[in-house]
DRENDO-1510 file (C-alpha; in Angstrom, 1 decimal, always signed):
<recs>
REC; n; res; u; v; w
REC; 1; MET; -60.0; -73.8; +76.9 .
REC; 2; ILE; -58.3; -71.7; +74.2 .
REC; 3; GLN; -58.0; -68.7; +76.6 .
REC; 4; LYS; -56.5; -71.1; +79.3 .
REC; 5; LEU; -54.0; -72.5; +77.3 .
REC; 6; PHE; -52.9; -69.4; +75.7 .
REC; 7; PHE; -52.3; -67.8; +79.2 .
REC; 8; SER; -50.7; -70.9; +80.4 .
REC; 9; PHE; -48.2; -70.4; +77.4 .
REC; 10; LEU; -47.4; -67.0; +78.7 .
REC; 11; LEU; -46.9; -67.8; +82.1 .
REC; 12; SER; -43.7; -69.7; +81.8 .
REC; 13; PHE; -41.6; -67.4; +79.8 .
REC; 14; LEU; -42.7; -64.2; +81.7 .
REC; 15; PHE; -42.0; -65.6; +85.1 .
REC; 16; PHE; -38.3; -64.3; +85.0 .
REC; 17; PRO; -36.7; -63.7; +88.4 .
REC; 18; LEU; -37.1; -60.4; +90.0 .
REC; 19; PHE; -34.8; -57.8; +88.8 .
REC; 20; ALA; -32.2; -56.5; +91.3 .
REC; 21; GLN; -29.7; -54.6; +89.0 .
REC; 22; SER; -30.1; -51.4; +87.1 .
REC; 23; PRO; -30.6; -52.6; +83.4 .
REC; 24; LYS; -28.2; -49.7; +82.5 .
REC; 25; ARG; -25.4; -50.0; +84.8 .
REC; 26; GLY; -22.2; -52.0; +83.9 .
REC; 27; ILE; -18.5; -51.9; +84.2 .
REC; 28; ALA; -15.7; -51.7; +81.7 .
REC; 29; TYR; -13.0; -54.1; +83.1 .
REC; 30; GLY; -11.0; -57.2; +82.4 .
REC; 31; TYR; -9.2; -59.6; +84.5 .
REC; 32; HIS; -12.4; -60.3; +86.7 .
REC; 33; SER; -12.3; -63.2; +89.2 .
REC; 34; GLN; -15.6; -64.9; +89.8 .
REC; 35; ALA; -15.5; -63.4; +93.4 .
REC; 36; ASP; -15.1; -59.9; +91.7 .
REC; 37; MET; -18.3; -60.6; +89.7 .
REC; 38; ALA; -20.2; -61.9; +92.5 .
REC; 39; ALA; -19.5; -58.7; +94.5 .
REC; 40; LEU; -20.5; -56.3; +91.7 .
REC; 41; LYS; -23.7; -58.4; +90.6 .
REC; 42; PRO; -26.0; -56.7; +92.9 .
REC; 43; GLY; -25.8; -53.4; +91.2 .
REC; 44; ILE; -24.8; -54.1; +87.6 .
REC; 45; SER; -26.5; -55.9; +84.9 .
REC; 46; TRP; -23.7; -56.0; +82.2 .
REC; 47; TRP; -19.9; -55.8; +81.5 .
REC; 48; TYR; -17.5; -56.0; +78.8 .
REC; 49; ASN; -13.6; -56.5; +78.7 .
REC; 50; TRP; -12.7; -55.0; +75.0 .
REC; 51; SER; -12.6; -58.6; +73.7 .
REC; 52; PRO; -15.2; -61.0; +72.0 .
REC; 53; GLU; -15.4; -63.3; +75.0 .
REC; 54; PRO; -15.2; -63.3; +78.8 .
REC; 55; ASP; -12.1; -63.5; +80.8 .
REC; 56; ALA; -10.6; -66.9; +81.2 .
REC; 57; ASP; -11.6; -67.3; +84.8 .
REC; 58; LEU; -15.2; -66.6; +83.9 .
REC; 59; ARG; -15.5; -68.2; +80.3 .
REC; 60; ALA; -16.7; -71.6; +81.6 .
REC; 61; ASN; -19.7; -70.4; +83.5 .
REC; 62; TYR; -20.3; -66.9; +82.6 .
REC; 63; GLU; -23.9; -67.6; +81.8 .
REC; 64; SER; -24.7; -68.8; +85.5 .
REC; 65; LEU; -23.1; -65.3; +86.9 .
REC; 66; GLY; -26.3; -63.5; +86.1 .
REC; 67; VAL; -24.5; -60.6; +84.5 .
REC; 68; GLU; -24.6; -60.1; +80.8 .
REC; 69; PHE; -21.2; -60.0; +78.9 .
REC; 70; VAL; -21.1; -57.8; +75.9 .
REC; 71; PRO; -18.4; -58.5; +73.1 .
REC; 72; MET; -16.3; -56.1; +71.6 .
REC; 73; ALA; -14.4; -55.7; +68.2 .
REC; 74; TRP; -11.8; -53.6; +69.7 .
REC; 75; GLY; -10.4; -52.5; +66.2 .
REC; 76; LYS; -10.5; -53.5; +62.5 .
REC; 77; ILE; -11.5; -57.2; +61.7 .
REC; 78; ASN; -9.8; -58.4; +58.6 .
REC; 79; ASP; -11.8; -60.7; +56.2 .
REC; 80; ASN; -9.8; -63.9; +57.4 .
REC; 81; GLU; -10.5; -62.9; +61.0 .
REC; 82; VAL; -14.3; -62.7; +60.6 .
REC; 83; GLN; -15.3; -66.4; +61.2 .
REC; 84; ASP; -13.0; -66.7; +64.0 .
REC; 85; PHE; -14.6; -63.6; +65.8 .
REC; 86; ILE; -17.9; -65.0; +65.2 .
REC; 87; ASN; -16.9; -68.5; +66.9 .
REC; 88; LYS; -15.7; -66.7; +70.0 .
REC; 89; ILE; -19.1; -65.0; +70.6 .
REC; 90; LYS; -21.0; -66.8; +73.3 .
REC; 91; PRO; -24.3; -68.1; +73.2 .
REC; 92; GLY; -26.9; -65.2; +74.6 .
REC; 93; ALA; -25.1; -62.3; +73.1 .
REC; 94; LYS; -27.5; -59.6; +72.2 .
REC; 95; TYR; -25.0; -56.6; +71.3 .
REC; 96; LEU; -21.7; -55.8; +69.7 .
REC; 97; LEU; -19.6; -53.0; +70.6 .
REC; 98; ALA; -17.3; -51.7; +67.9 .
REC; 99; PHE; -13.9; -50.0; +67.8 .
REC; 100; ASN; -12.4; -48.6; +71.0 .
REC; 101; GLU; -11.4; -44.9; +71.0 .
REC; 102; PRO; -10.7; -44.8; +67.2 .
REC; 103; ASN; -9.5; -41.2; +67.5 .
REC; 104; PHE; -6.6; -42.3; +69.9 .
REC; 105; THR; -3.1; -42.8; +68.9 .
REC; 106; ASP; -3.2; -45.8; +71.5 .
REC; 107; GLY; -6.7; -46.8; +70.5 .
REC; 108; ALA; -8.3; -48.4; +67.5 .
REC; 109; ARG; -6.6; -45.9; +65.2 .
REC; 110; LEU; -9.3; -45.4; +62.6 .
REC; 111; THR; -10.5; -42.4; +60.7 .
REC; 112; PRO; -14.2; -42.1; +60.1 .
REC; 113; GLN; -13.5; -43.3; +56.4 .
REC; 114; GLU; -11.2; -46.2; +57.7 .
REC; 115; ALA; -14.1; -47.2; +60.0 .
REC; 116; VAL; -16.6; -47.2; +57.3 .
REC; 117; ASN; -14.3; -49.4; +55.3 .
REC; 118; ALA; -14.2; -51.7; +58.2 .
REC; 119; TRP; -17.9; -51.8; +59.0 .
REC; 120; VAL; -18.9; -54.4; +56.5 .
REC; 121; ASN; -17.2; -56.9; +58.8 .
REC; 122; ILE; -18.8; -55.6; +61.8 .
REC; 123; GLU; -22.0; -56.0; +60.1 .
REC; 124; LYS; -21.2; -59.4; +58.8 .
REC; 125; ILE; -20.5; -60.6; +62.6 .
REC; 126; ALA; -23.6; -59.0; +63.8 .
REC; 127; ALA; -25.8; -60.7; +61.3 .
REC; 128; ALA; -24.2; -64.0; +62.1 .
REC; 129; LYS; -25.3; -63.8; +65.7 .
REC; 130; ASN; -28.4; -61.5; +65.3 .
REC; 131; LEU; -26.6; -58.8; +67.4 .
REC; 132; GLU; -27.6; -55.1; +67.5 .
REC; 133; ILE; -24.5; -52.8; +66.8 .
REC; 134; ILE; -23.0; -50.2; +69.1 .
REC; 135; SER; -21.0; -47.5; +67.3 .
REC; 136; ALA; -17.3; -46.9; +67.7 .
REC; 137; SER; -16.5; -45.1; +70.7 .
REC; 138; PRO; -14.4; -41.9; +70.4 .
REC; 139; ALA; -13.5; -39.6; +73.1 .
REC; 140; TYR; -12.7; -35.9; +73.5 .
REC; 141; ASN; -8.7; -35.5; +73.6 .
REC; 142; GLY; -6.1; -33.0; +72.6 .
REC; 143; PRO; -3.6; -32.8; +69.9 .
REC; 144; ASN; -2.3; -36.3; +70.6 .
REC; 145; ASN; -5.1; -37.7; +68.5 .
REC; 146; TYR; -5.4; -40.0; +65.5 .
REC; 147; GLY; -6.6; -38.7; +62.3 .
REC; 148; GLY; -6.7; -35.2; +63.2 .
REC; 149; ILE; -10.1; -35.4; +65.2 .
REC; 150; SER; -10.3; -34.6; +68.9 .
REC; 151; ASP; -14.2; -34.3; +69.3 .
REC; 152; PRO; -16.4; -37.6; +69.2 .
REC; 153; VAL; -19.3; -35.5; +67.6 .
REC; 154; VAL; -17.0; -34.5; +64.6 .
REC; 155; TRP; -15.9; -38.2; +64.4 .
REC; 156; HIS; -19.4; -39.5; +64.3 .
REC; 157; ASN; -20.8; -36.9; +62.0 .
REC; 158; GLN; -18.1; -37.7; +59.4 .
REC; 159; PHE; -18.8; -41.5; +59.9 .
REC; 160; PHE; -22.6; -41.1; +59.2 .
REC; 161; GLN; -21.8; -38.5; +56.5 .
REC; 162; LEU; -19.7; -41.2; +54.6 .
REC; 163; CYS; -22.0; -44.1; +55.5 .
REC; 164; PRO; -25.6; -42.9; +56.4 .
REC; 165; ASN; -26.9; -46.5; +55.9 .
REC; 166; CYS; -24.3; -48.3; +58.1 .
REC; 167; LYS; -26.2; -50.3; +60.6 .
REC; 168; VAL; -25.6; -48.5; +63.9 .
REC; 169; ASP; -28.3; -49.0; +66.7 .
REC; 170; TYR; -26.6; -47.2; +69.4 .
REC; 171; ILE; -24.1; -44.4; +69.9 .
REC; 172; ALA; -21.1; -44.9; +72.3 .
REC; 173; PHE; -18.3; -42.8; +73.3 .
REC; 174; HIS; -16.2; -42.0; +76.4 .
REC; 175; THR; -15.6; -39.3; +78.7 .
REC; 176; TYR; -13.1; -38.3; +81.2 .
REC; 177; ASP; -14.0; -34.7; +82.0 .
REC; 178; ALA; -13.1; -33.4; +85.3 .
REC; 179; SER; -16.5; -32.5; +86.7 .
REC; 180; ALA; -19.7; -34.3; +86.8 .
REC; 181; GLY; -21.6; -31.4; +85.2 .
REC; 182; SER; -19.1; -31.5; +82.4 .
REC; 183; VAL; -19.6; -35.3; +81.8 .
REC; 184; ILE; -23.3; -34.7; +81.8 .
REC; 185; GLY; -23.0; -32.0; +79.5 .
REC; 186; VAL; -20.8; -33.5; +76.8 .
REC; 187; THR; -23.0; -36.7; +77.0 .
REC; 188; GLY; -25.8; -34.5; +75.7 .
REC; 189; ASN; -23.7; -33.5; +72.6 .
REC; 190; LEU; -24.1; -37.1; +71.4 .
REC; 191; LYS; -28.0; -37.0; +71.4 .
REC; 192; ARG; -28.0; -35.4; +67.9 .
REC; 193; PHE; -27.8; -38.7; +66.2 .
REC; 194; ASN; -31.2; -39.8; +67.3 .
REC; 195; ARG; -30.2; -43.0; +68.8 .
REC; 196; PRO; -29.9; -44.4; +72.4 .
REC; 197; LEU; -26.4; -43.6; +74.0 .
REC; 198; TRP; -24.0; -46.1; +75.4 .
REC; 199; ILE; -21.3; -44.5; +77.5 .
REC; 200; THR; -18.9; -47.3; +77.5 .
REC; 201; GLU; -16.3; -45.7; +79.6 .
REC; 202; PHE; -16.6; -42.6; +82.0 .
REC; 203; ALA; -14.6; -41.4; +85.0 .
REC; 204; ASN; -12.3; -38.3; +85.4 .
REC; 205; ARG; -8.6; -37.9; +85.5 .
REC; 206; VAL; -8.3; -35.8; +88.5 .
REC; 207; ILE; -6.5; -36.5; +91.8 .
REC; 208; GLN; -9.2; -36.4; +94.4 .
REC; 209; THR; -10.1; -37.8; +97.7 .
REC; 210; ALA; -12.2; -41.1; +97.9 .
REC; 211; ASP; -15.2; -39.0; +98.9 .
REC; 212; GLU; -14.9; -36.5; +96.2 .
REC; 213; LYS; -14.4; -39.1; +93.6 .
REC; 214; THR; -17.5; -40.8; +94.8 .
REC; 215; SER; -19.5; -37.7; +94.9 .
REC; 216; PHE; -18.5; -37.1; +91.2 .
REC; 217; MET; -19.6; -40.6; +90.3 .
REC; 218; LYS; -23.0; -40.5; +92.1 .
REC; 219; GLN; -23.9; -37.2; +90.4 .
REC; 220; ILE; -23.5; -38.9; +86.9 .
REC; 221; LEU; -25.3; -41.9; +87.8 .
REC; 222; THR; -28.3; -40.2; +89.0 .
REC; 223; SER; -28.4; -38.2; +86.0 .
REC; 224; TYR; -27.9; -41.1; +83.7 .
REC; 225; GLU; -30.6; -43.1; +85.3 .
REC; 226; ASN; -33.2; -40.5; +84.9 .
REC; 227; ASP; -32.2; -39.7; +81.4 .
REC; 228; PRO; -34.2; -41.9; +79.0 .
REC; 229; ASP; -31.7; -41.4; +76.1 .
REC; 230; ILE; -29.1; -43.2; +78.1 .
REC; 231; PHE; -29.4; -47.0; +77.2 .
REC; 232; ARG; -26.4; -48.2; +79.3 .
REC; 233; TYR; -23.3; -46.8; +80.8 .
REC; 234; SER; -20.1; -48.3; +82.3 .
REC; 235; TRP; -17.7; -47.0; +85.0 .
REC; 236; PHE; -14.0; -47.3; +84.4 .
REC; 237; SER; -12.9; -49.4; +86.2 .
REC; 238; GLY; -12.6; -52.1; +88.6 .
REC; 239; ARG; -8.8; -51.8; +89.1 .
REC; 240; VAL; -6.2; -49.6; +87.4 .
REC; 241; ASP; -2.6; -49.6; +87.0 .
REC; 242; PRO; -0.9; -48.4; +90.3 .
REC; 243; THR; +0.9; -45.4; +88.6 .
REC; 244; TRP; -2.3; -43.9; +87.5 .
REC; 245; THR; -2.4; -41.6; +90.5 .
REC; 246; ASP; -5.5; -39.7; +89.1 .
REC; 247; MET; -7.7; -42.8; +89.1 .
REC; 248; LEU; -6.6; -44.7; +92.0 .
REC; 249; GLU; -9.5; -43.5; +94.2 .
REC; 250; GLY; -11.9; -44.4; +91.4 .
REC; 251; GLN; -11.3; -48.2; +91.6 .
REC; 252; LEU; -14.5; -50.0; +92.4 .
REC; 253; LEU; -12.6; -53.2; +93.7 .
REC; 254; SER; -9.8; -53.4; +96.4 .
REC; 255; SER; -6.6; -55.4; +95.9 .
REC; 256; THR; -8.5; -58.6; +97.5 .
REC; 257; SER; -10.5; -60.6; +95.1 .
REC; 258; GLY; -14.1; -60.1; +95.5 .
REC; 259; VAL; -13.9; -57.2; +97.9 .
REC; 260; LEU; -15.5; -53.8; +97.1 .
REC; 261; LYS; -13.8; -50.6; +98.0 .
REC; 262; PRO; -16.5; -47.9; +99.4 .
REC; 263; ILE; -16.8; -46.4; +96.2 .
REC; 264; GLY; -17.7; -49.8; +94.6 .
REC; 265; THR; -20.4; -50.2; +97.2 .
REC; 266; GLU; -21.8; -47.0; +96.5 .
REC; 267; TYR; -21.7; -47.6; +92.5 .
REC; 268; ILE; -24.0; -50.8; +93.0 .
REC; 269; ASN; -26.2; -49.2; +95.3 .
REC; 270; VAL; -27.1; -45.7; +93.6 .
REC; 271; PRO; -30.9; -46.0; +93.1 .
REC; 272; TYR; -32.2; -46.7; +89.6 .
REC; 273; THR; -35.9; -47.0; +90.2 .
REC; 274; THR; -37.1; -43.3; +90.5 .
REC; 275; LYS; -39.1; -43.9; +87.4 .
REC; 276; LYS; -40.7; -47.1; +88.5 .
REC; 277; MET; -44.6; -46.9; +88.2 .
REC; 278; ASN; -47.0; -49.1; +90.0 .
REC; 279; VAL; -49.5; -51.6; +88.0 .
REC; 280; PRO; -52.4; -51.6; +88.2 .
REC; 281; GLY; -52.8; -48.0; +87.7 .
REC; 282; ARG; -51.7; -45.3; +85.1 .
REC; 283; VAL; -48.5; -45.4; +83.4 .
REC; 284; THR; -47.8; -41.9; +81.9 .
REC; 285; ALA; -46.0; -42.1; +78.7 .
REC; 286; ASN; -43.6; -39.0; +79.5 .
REC; 287; LYS; -42.0; -41.1; +82.4 .
REC; 288; HIS; -40.3; -43.7; +80.1 .
REC; 289; TYR; -37.1; -45.1; +81.4 .
REC; 290; ARG; -35.3; -45.5; +78.2 .
REC; 291; ARG; -36.3; -44.7; +74.6 .
REC; 292; LYS; -35.3; -44.4; +71.0 .
REC; 293; GLY; -36.3; -41.4; +69.2 .
REC; 294; THR; -39.5; -39.6; +70.2 .
REC; 295; GLY; -40.1; -36.4; +72.1 .
REC; 296; LEU; -42.2; -34.5; +74.5 .
REC; 297; GLN; -44.8; -31.7; +74.1 .
REC; 298; ALA; -47.3; -30.0; +76.3 .
REC; 299; THR; -50.9; -31.5; +76.4 .
REC; 300; THR; -54.0; -30.6; +78.0 .
REC; 301; ASP; -55.4; -34.1; +77.7 .
REC; 302; SER; -56.1; -36.0; +80.9 .
REC; 303; GLY; -53.8; -33.9; +83.3 .
REC; 304; THR; -50.5; -35.5; +82.3 .
REC; 305; GLY; -48.9; -32.3; +81.3 .
REC; 306; GLN; -46.8; -33.9; +78.3 .
REC; 307; ASN; -47.4; -36.5; +75.9 .
REC; 308; VAL; -44.9; -38.3; +73.9 .
REC; 309; CYS; -44.6; -37.1; +70.3 .
REC; 310; PHE; -42.4; -37.1; +67.1 .
REC; 311; ILE; -42.9; -40.9; +66.7 .
REC; 312; ASN; -41.4; -42.7; +63.8 .
REC; 313; ASN; -41.5; -46.2; +62.7 .
REC; 314; GLY; -38.7; -47.8; +64.5 .
REC; 315; ASP; -38.8; -45.7; +67.7 .
REC; 316; TRP; -39.6; -47.1; +71.1 .
REC; 317; ASN; -40.4; -46.1; +74.7 .
REC; 318; GLU; -39.6; -48.5; +77.6 .
REC; 319; PHE; -41.2; -48.4; +81.0 .
REC; 320; MET; -40.3; -49.7; +84.3 .
REC; 321; LEU; -43.0; -51.2; +86.3 .
REC; 322; ASN; -43.7; -52.5; +89.7 .
REC; 323; VAL; -46.5; -55.2; +89.1 .
REC; 324; ALA; -48.5; -55.8; +92.3 .
REC; 325; ASP; -49.6; -59.5; +91.3 .
REC; 326; ALA; -48.7; -61.7; +88.3 .
REC; 327; GLY; -51.9; -61.9; +86.1 .
REC; 328; THR; -53.5; -60.9; +83.0 .
REC; 329; TYR; -54.1; -57.0; +82.4 .
REC; 330; ASN; -56.3; -55.1; +80.0 .
REC; 331; LEU; -54.2; -52.0; +78.8 .
REC; 332; THR; -56.1; -48.8; +77.7 .
REC; 333; PHE; -53.8; -46.7; +75.4 .
REC; 334; ARG; -54.4; -43.0; +75.0 .
REC; 335; VAL; -53.5; -42.1; +71.5 .
REC; 336; ALA; -53.8; -39.4; +68.8 .
REC; 337; SER; -53.2; -39.3; +65.1 .
REC; 338; PRO; -54.1; -36.6; +62.7 .
REC; 339; VAL; -54.1; -38.5; +59.4 .
REC; 340; LEU; -52.3; -41.9; +59.5 .
REC; 341; ALA; -53.4; -44.8; +61.4 .
REC; 342; GLY; -51.4; -45.8; +64.2 .
REC; 343; LYS; -49.5; -49.1; +64.8 .
REC; 344; PHE; -47.3; -50.5; +67.7 .
REC; 345; ASP; -46.2; -53.7; +69.3 .
REC; 346; ILE; -46.1; -54.5; +73.1 .
REC; 347; LEU; -43.1; -56.1; +74.6 .
REC; 348; VAL; -42.7; -57.6; +78.1 .
REC; 349; ASN; -39.2; -58.1; +79.3 .
REC; 350; ASP; -38.1; -57.7; +75.7 .
REC; 351; VAL; -40.5; -60.5; +74.4 .
REC; 352; VAL; -43.3; -59.4; +72.1 .
REC; 353; VAL; -46.6; -60.3; +73.4 .
REC; 354; LYS; -48.8; -58.3; +71.3 .
REC; 355; ALA; -48.1; -57.4; +67.6 .
REC; 356; ASP; -49.4; -54.9; +65.2 .
REC; 357; GLU; -52.0; -53.2; +67.5 .
REC; 358; THR; -53.7; -50.5; +65.4 .
REC; 359; PHE; -55.9; -47.5; +65.9 .
REC; 360; PRO; -57.7; -45.3; +63.2 .
REC; 361; PRO; -56.8; -41.6; +62.6 .
REC; 362; THR; -58.3; -39.3; +65.2 .
REC; 363; GLY; -58.2; -36.2; +63.1 .
REC; 364; ASP; -55.8; -34.0; +65.0 .
REC; 365; TRP; -52.5; -34.1; +67.1 .
REC; 366; GLN; -54.3; -33.3; +70.5 .
REC; 367; THR; -57.7; -35.3; +69.6 .
REC; 368; PHE; -57.2; -38.3; +71.7 .
REC; 369; THR; -58.9; -41.7; +71.8 .
REC; 370; ASN; -58.6; -44.9; +73.7 .
REC; 371; LYS; -57.2; -47.9; +72.1 .
REC; 372; VAL; -57.9; -51.1; +74.3 .
REC; 373; VAL; -55.5; -54.0; +74.3 .
REC; 374; ASN; -56.8; -57.0; +76.2 .
REC; 375; GLU; -55.1; -59.9; +77.9 .
REC; 376; VAL; -51.5; -59.0; +78.3 .
REC; 377; PHE; -49.8; -61.1; +81.0 .
REC; 378; LEU; -47.4; -59.6; +83.5 .
REC; 379; PRO; -45.2; -61.3; +86.1 .
REC; 380; LYS; -45.2; -60.0; +89.6 .
REC; 381; GLY; -42.3; -57.5; +90.6 .
REC; 382; GLU; -40.0; -55.3; +88.4 .
REC; 383; VAL; -41.2; -55.6; +84.8 .
REC; 384; TYR; -39.9; -53.8; +81.6 .
REC; 385; LEU; -42.8; -52.9; +79.3 .
REC; 386; LYS; -41.6; -51.6; +75.8 .
REC; 387; ILE; -43.8; -50.0; +73.3 .
REC; 388; LYS; -42.4; -50.3; +69.7 .
REC; 389; PHE; -43.8; -47.8; +67.2 .
REC; 390; LYS; -44.4; -49.2; +63.7 .
REC; 391; SER; -45.8; -46.1; +62.2 .
REC; 392; ASN; -45.2; -42.4; +61.9 .
REC; 393; ASP; -46.7; -39.4; +63.3 .
REC; 394; PHE; -49.0; -40.1; +66.2 .
REC; 395; ASN; -48.9; -39.0; +69.9 .
REC; 396; PHE; -49.0; -41.1; +73.0 .
REC; 397; ASN; -50.3; -39.9; +76.4 .
REC; 398; PHE; -50.6; -42.8; +78.9 .
REC; 399; ILE; -51.5; -46.5; +79.6 .
REC; 400; ASP; -54.1; -47.5; +82.0 .
REC; 401; PHE; -53.6; -51.1; +83.5 .
REC; 402; ALA; -56.5; -52.9; +84.9 .
REC; 403; VAL; -56.8; -56.5; +86.0 .
REC; 404; ALA; -58.7; -58.6; +83.4 .
REC; 405; ASN; -61.3; -60.8; +84.6 .
REC; 406; LEU; -60.9; -64.1; +82.7 .
REC; 407; GLY; -63.1; -66.1; +84.9 .
REC; 408; LEU; -60.1; -68.2; +85.6 .
REC; 409; LYS; -58.4; -68.6; +89.2 .
REC; 410; ASP; -54.5; -68.3; +89.3 .
REC; 411; ASN; -54.4; -71.9; +90.3 .
REC; 412; GLU; -56.2; -73.2; +87.4 .
REC; 413; LEU; -54.2; -70.9; +85.0 .
REC; 414; GLU; -50.9; -72.2; +86.1 .
REC; 415; LYS; -51.6; -75.9; +86.9 .
REC; 416; ASP; -49.8; -78.4; +84.7 .
REC; 417; SER; -48.9; -75.8; +81.9 .
REC; 418; PHE; -46.6; -77.1; +79.1 .
REC; 419; THR; -44.9; -74.5; +77.1 .
REC; 420; ILE; -41.9; -73.8; +74.9 .
REC; 421; TYR; -40.9; -70.2; +74.0 .
REC; 422; PRO; -40.1; -69.0; +71.6 .
REC; 423; ASN; -41.9; -71.2; +69.3 .
REC; 424; PRO; -40.9; -71.3; +66.2 .
REC; 425; VAL; -37.4; -71.5; +67.5 .
REC; 426; LYS; -34.7; -69.5; +66.1 .
REC; 427; THR; -31.6; -70.4; +68.2 .
REC; 428; GLN; -32.6; -71.0; +71.7 .
REC; 429; ALA; -36.0; -71.9; +73.3 .
REC; 430; THR; -37.1; -72.6; +77.1 .
REC; 431; LEU; -39.4; -75.4; +77.9 .
REC; 432; HIS; -41.3; -75.3; +81.2 .
REC; 433; ILE; -43.7; -77.6; +82.8 .
REC; 434; LYS; -45.8; -75.9; +85.6 .
REC; 435; SER; -46.7; -78.4; +88.2 .
REC; 436; SER; -47.9; -78.3; +91.8 .
REC; 437; THR; -45.2; -80.7; +92.8 .
REC; 438; THR; -41.6; -80.6; +91.6 .
REC; 439; GLU; -40.7; -83.9; +90.5 .
REC; 440; PRO; -38.5; -85.8; +87.9 .
REC; 441; LEU; -39.3; -85.3; +84.3 .
REC; 442; SER; -38.6; -87.5; +81.1 .
REC; 443; ILE; -38.2; -85.7; +77.8 .
REC; 444; LYS; -38.1; -86.9; +74.3 .
REC; 445; VAL; -37.9; -85.0; +71.2 .
REC; 446; ILE; -38.9; -86.7; +68.1 .
REC; 447; ASP; -38.7; -85.6; +64.5 .
REC; 448; MET; -41.3; -86.1; +61.7 .
REC; 449; LYS; -39.6; -89.4; +60.6 .
REC; 450; GLY; -40.1; -90.7; +64.3 .
REC; 451; THR; -36.3; -90.6; +65.1 .
REC; 452; ILE; -35.5; -89.6; +68.7 .
REC; 453; CYS; -33.4; -86.6; +68.5 .
REC; 454; PHE; -33.1; -85.8; +72.0 .
REC; 455; SER; -33.8; -87.7; +75.3 .
REC; 456; SER; -33.2; -87.0; +79.1 .
REC; 457; THR; -34.3; -87.8; +82.5 .
REC; 458; ASP; -32.1; -85.1; +84.2 .
REC; 459; TYR; -34.7; -82.5; +84.4 .
REC; 460; PHE; -37.5; -81.9; +86.7 .
REC; 461; THR; -40.9; -79.9; +86.5 .
REC; 462; ASN; -40.9; -76.2; +87.4 .
REC; 463; GLU; -37.6; -75.9; +85.8 .
REC; 464; ASP; -36.6; -73.7; +82.9 .
REC; 465; ILE; -34.9; -76.1; +80.5 .
REC; 466; LYS; -33.0; -74.9; +77.5 .
REC; 467; ILE; -33.8; -76.8; +74.4 .
REC; 468; GLY; -33.4; -75.1; +71.2 .
REC; 469; ASP; -29.7; -75.6; +70.7 .
REC; 470; LYS; -30.0; -79.2; +70.8 .
REC; 471; LEU; -31.9; -79.5; +67.5 .
REC; 472; PRO; -31.3; -78.8; +63.9 .
REC; 473; LYS; -33.8; -77.0; +61.7 .
REC; 474; GLY; -37.0; -79.0; +61.3 .
REC; 475; VAL; -40.4; -79.9; +62.9 .
REC; 476; TYR; -40.5; -81.9; +66.1 .
REC; 477; ILE; -42.8; -83.3; +68.7 .
REC; 478; VAL; -41.8; -83.0; +72.4 .
REC; 479; ASN; -43.0; -85.6; +74.7 .
REC; 480; ALA; -42.7; -85.0; +78.5 .
REC; 481; SER; -44.0; -87.3; +81.3 .
REC; 482; TYR; -43.8; -87.1; +85.1 .
REC; 483; GLY; -45.7; -88.9; +87.7 .
REC; 484; LYS; -48.9; -90.4; +85.8 .
REC; 485; ILE; -49.0; -87.3; +83.4 .
REC; 486; LYS; -47.8; -87.4; +79.8 .
REC; 487; LYS; -47.9; -84.2; +77.6 .
REC; 488; SER; -47.0; -83.5; +74.0 .
REC; 489; ILE; -46.3; -80.2; +72.1 .
REC; 490; LYS; -45.1; -79.4; +68.6 .
REC; 491; ILE; -42.2; -77.1; +67.9 .
REC; 492; ILE; -40.7; -75.7; +64.7 .
REC; 493; LYS; -36.8; -74.8; +64.6 .
REC; 494; ASN; -36.1; -72.4; +61.8 .
</recs>
C-alpha cells in the first residue's frame, strides 16, 4: 500500500506534456505579437527582450504560450529600484540575465569593477525570486568599447578576479563573428570559467544571401546542440531595423505578424535530439546533453570508451531520454571512487526524485562497481534526467535502465491518485487527482484552526491545478470530492 501511494504521488507531477522544443534554443527579441510567438513556439523553449517583464501584448497570458520568458537586468539597478524590479518579475521565472554588453558604449557601460559594485543588487533580486544568475554578456568589439576592454574573456577574467565569490551560475556573451567556424571557436574561449554557457545573442554582420545566412545559422545550431557546455542560446533576432542591411536576411519573422521567413522555419526545425537515448536500455555517461563541470577520459570498463571524470560537488550531467513507456524503473549506475564515498541526487525534468544516493570507495579510479537505485518513475516520451553530484573525485560510466516489477498494474497505480507536488510548498504547487472519468471537482483548503482558506468548484479531475500561491505560510488540509469519492491530504507551505 505504501508503494502504491508513493508511485501515485510521482505520477501526477512527472506526467508533463511531451517536449517538442529544444530546451537550449531561444530568441533574443522584443515587440512580439502573440502570433509571432505561436509561430516560433514549435522550435524554441525560451525568450528574452532585454527587460524584466514580457512585451505588453504578451504580458497578460505569457504563461499559456508555452515558451519560458527570462527577465533581464539590462544595466545597473540602483538601491531604490530593486523592489520595483522584483515586483515586475512574473511567477515561474527561474533565471535572471544580467548587464547587456557592458563593454559597449551603447550597452550597459560597466567596467568589471563597476559590475562587481552593482552585483549585490543582482544577487538581492535573484534571492528574492529564487533565481539562478546568468553573467553579464560582453562581446568582442573594436576600439569603440567602454572601459578599454574589447574581449569578453578579459572582461570576465577581471570580474572574477575582483569578485571570486559573486554568485554566477552561467556565463553569457554575444558573438557576431563573420563565419560559423569563428562563432563556434570564440564560444570555446568562454569555457574556461567552468560554468555552462548562455550565448544570449549570436548572428553575423555580413551582407549575405538568404541561403548563405541560413547555412551559417544551421552550422552553429548543430554545433551548439551537440556541445554539452552550451546550456542555452538565442539567435538575434526576430526583426531588425530596416537600415541594418547586413542583418536583413537573418530576420526570423516576416513583416506580417505570425509569419516566419524561410530562415525562421529552418531555425525552429534544426534537429536537437541527436543525443537522445532509449529507455529501457543503457545510457552512456559520455553522451550527456548538458553539463556543469566534469570531463571525459578513456576507460576500458564495459566498452563505453570514455567515462565522465573530474567530478566535483555541485557539478551535474543531464541526459535526454526517449522513454518507451511510463512506469517505474530500476537504475544501475556504474561508478568508481578511489578514496571518498560518492554521493548524488537524481532529477527527472528538474524535479528531485532521489536524494543523497551513496556508494562506498572502490579503491581506484578505474575500479568500477554497480550502484543500484530502485523505483524511479519516468513519464513516457522525451524526458530529461539530471545527475547532480554531491561529492568530489569519482568517475561515472553509464546507467542501465530496467523496468521495475512492483506487482502493480498501471491502471491500479494510476487510479484515483490524489497528489500535491511539491510538498512542502515554497511558492507554487500542483494539485492533481487522477480518475478514470473526468468530472467536476470540489476543493476546500482548511487551516489548522478549521478556517476555510480556499474553496472552488471550478476544476475537474485529471487537471493540473495550481494551488500554492493561494496560501500563506502554514499547515493545511486539502479536501477534494467528486462523484461519491472524498479525499484529503495534508500540505505545508513554507
